[in-house]
N, C-alpha and C positions, 0 to 999 in steps of 0.2 A: 224425796227426802236430800237428795243431793243437792238439789237447786235451793232449798231453805238453808242448807249448810254453807253452800255457795255465796247466796245472798247475804247470809249474815257475815260472814268473812268480809266480803265486799264492801258491805256498810261500815264495818268496822275500820276497815282500810282508809275508806274516804273520809271518815271523820279524823283519824289520826294524821293522815298526809294533807287532806284537804284544807283543814282548818290550820292546824299547826299550834305550836305555842308562839306566844308573842317574842318577837326578836328583841333582845336587849342590846342596846347600843353601847359600844366601850367608850368611856370618857376619853377626850383628847389628853395626850401625855402632857404633864406640867414641866415644860422645858427651862423654867426659871430654876429648877434644883438639879438639873442634869449636871453632872461632873464627868468631863471628859478628860482623858489626859492630855497633857501638853505634849505637843509633838517634838520629836527630837530636830534640833536645828544645827547638829554638828557639820552637817554636809551643806549647809545653806550660807550662802555669803552674809556676812555681818551687816545688820541694817537698824534702822532706829525711827521710829514714829513718834514725832512730838506733838502733843496735843494742846490746843490752846481754848481760851475760854469763849472767843468769839471771832467773827470774821476779819477783826483787825490783825490778828495773829501778834498782838503784843505781850498778853499774859498767858504764861505757860502753866497749864495745870497737870500735866503727866507725860509720862514717856513709856513706851514698851519697845522691845526690840529683842535680838538675837546677837551675841558677842562671845566668840570663842566657844561656840557650841552651847553657850547657857541663855536661857530665856531671862529676861528681867523686866520688871514692872515697877513704875511707881505714880502714884497719884492717881487721876482719873482720866477717862477717854471722853471724846465729844466728836462731833461731827467736823470739827475744823483739825486738820491734822496736815504734818508735813512729813514727806517720807525721805530718808537721807541714807543713801548707802554708805555703809562704814568702810568698804574696801577700796 
């Protein structure tokens, strides 16, 4: 009797543990909608990034920077930028 009970329990355990349920994969987070807080720049040196439309650096399309502890931004960014320390 013990052998049949033990055998039944062992068979049930193997079915549950051995096969298991299918593992669902989580979808990757959509980082395009991520909103992060703007870091404090009060203790950072004032700086300015100027963005240009192309490698000739003639047409300015945007600026980003920190001045007097406040972040400011205007226009667009691009791969063509120049960094200017404001201090």
